[in-house]
C-alpha positions as CSV (number, residue, x, y, z in Angstrom):
1,M,13.4,10.3,-11.5
2,A,13.7,6.6,-9.9
3,D,16.3,4.9,-10.3
4,C,15.9,1.4,-12.5
5,D,18.5,-0.4,-10.8
6,D,17.2,0.2,-7.2
7,V,16.2,-3.0,-5.0
8,D,13.4,-0.8,-3.6
9,V,11.5,-0.4,-6.7
10,G,12.9,-4.7,-7.4
11,R,10.8,-5.3,-4.5
12,E,7.6,-3.7,-5.2
13,C,7.4,-5.0,-8.8
14,I,7.3,-8.7,-7.1
15,I,4.5,-7.9,-4.1
16,K,2.5,-6.3,-6.8
17,G,3.6,-9.0,-9.3
18,V,2.8,-12.3,-6.3
19,C,-0.7,-10.6,-6.2
20,I,-1.8,-10.4,-9.8
21,Y,0.0,-14.5,-9.9
22,M,-2.2,-15.7,-6.8
23,G,-4.9,-13.9,-9.6
24,E,-5.8,-10.6,-7.2
25,N,-5.6,-7.1,-7.8
26,P,-2.6,-4.8,-7.0
27,E,-4.8,-1.9,-6.4
28,N,-6.7,-3.7,-3.5
29,L,-3.2,-3.5,-2.1
30,V,-1.3,-0.3,-2.5
31,H,-4.0,2.5,-3.1
32,E,-2.1,5.7,-5.0
33,Y,-3.9,8.9,-4.6
34,A,-2.9,11.7,-6.5
35,S,-4.1,15.6,-6.3
36,M,-5.9,15.0,-3.6
37,D,-7.0,17.9,-1.1
38,G,-7.1,16.3,2.6
39,D,-10.9,15.9,3.0
40,A,-11.3,14.5,-0.8
41,F,-7.5,11.9,1.0
42,N,-9.4,11.0,4.5
43,A,-12.7,10.1,2.5
44,A,-10.8,7.7,1.0
45,I,-8.6,6.8,3.0
46,E,-12.2,5.7,5.4
47,N,-12.9,3.9,3.2
48,T,-10.4,1.4,3.4
49,T,-10.6,-1.4,5.3
50,V,-6.7,-3.0,5.2
51,G,-3.9,-1.7,2.8
52,I,-1.2,0.7,2.0
53,Y,-1.3,4.4,0.4
54,V,0.8,6.1,-1.3
55,L,0.3,9.8,-1.4
56,K,1.9,11.8,-4.8
57,E,2.0,15.3,-5.2
58,H,1.3,15.3,-8.3
59,E,0.1,12.0,-11.1
60,A,2.9,12.5,-13.2
61,S,5.7,12.3,-10.3
62,E,7.2,9.1,-9.8
63,E,8.2,11.0,-6.2
64,S,5.9,10.2,-3.3
65,E,4.4,12.2,-0.5
66,D,3.5,10.3,2.2
67,I,3.4,5.7,2.4
68,G,1.6,4.6,5.0
69,V,-0.3,1.7,5.8
70,V,-4.4,2.0,6.5
71,L,-6.5,-0.4,8.8
72,E,-9.6,-0.3,9.4
73,G,-10.0,3.4,7.8
74,I,-7.6,4.9,9.6
75,R,-3.7,5.5,8.8
76,V,-2.0,4.1,11.5
77,L,1.9,4.4,10.2
78,R,3.2,7.4,8.0
79,D,6.1,8.5,6.2
80,L,7.6,4.7,5.3
81,D,10.1,5.1,3.3
82,N,8.5,2.2,0.2
83,I,6.0,0.6,-0.7
84,A,8.3,-3.3,0.3
85,L,8.9,-2.2,4.0
86,A,4.7,-0.8,4.3
87,V,3.8,-3.6,2.7
88,A,6.2,-6.1,5.4
89,M,5.0,-3.0,8.4
90,L,1.3,-4.3,7.5
91,F,2.0,-8.1,6.9
92,G,3.3,-7.3,11.0
93,L,0.3,-5.6,12.3
94,M,-2.3,-8.0,11.2
95,Y,-0.4,-10.9,12.6
96,A,0.9,-9.0,15.8
97,L,-3.3,-7.7,16.2
98,N,-5.0,-11.3,14.9
99,I,-6.4,-9.5,11.8
100,S,-8.1,-11.5,9.5
101,Y,-6.9,-11.3,5.7
102,P,-9.1,-9.2,3.7
103,A,-11.0,-11.2,1.3
104,D,-10.2,-9.9,-2.1
105,L,-6.2,-10.4,-0.7
106,Q,-6.3,-13.7,0.6
107,Y,-4.6,-15.4,-1.2
108,T,-1.4,-12.7,-1.4
109,F,-1.1,-13.1,2.5
110,V,-1.2,-16.2,3.0
111,V,1.7,-16.6,0.6
């Protein structure tokens, strides 16, 4: 069970709150997948242009099996510790690779 005082949970809430404040859906940034086999998960990832994935063993589970970054349908980073770190890594990759912000998250990334 996640600790209520966990700083990473607070950071995740702030990141998702920024999305909401900017009028964008945080589910466009953080995609959660639960109880999926490998083929279904890979197919879902291939349809993702830019984002963070959170793979959970069970839908009700609070613990993540894997957190990573997706660019152009490819998992470029895996086994990250938390969503806040994954967002920071995604932002750094987009800056370093000079990738345009996705239209459905452009205001969130500008902030």
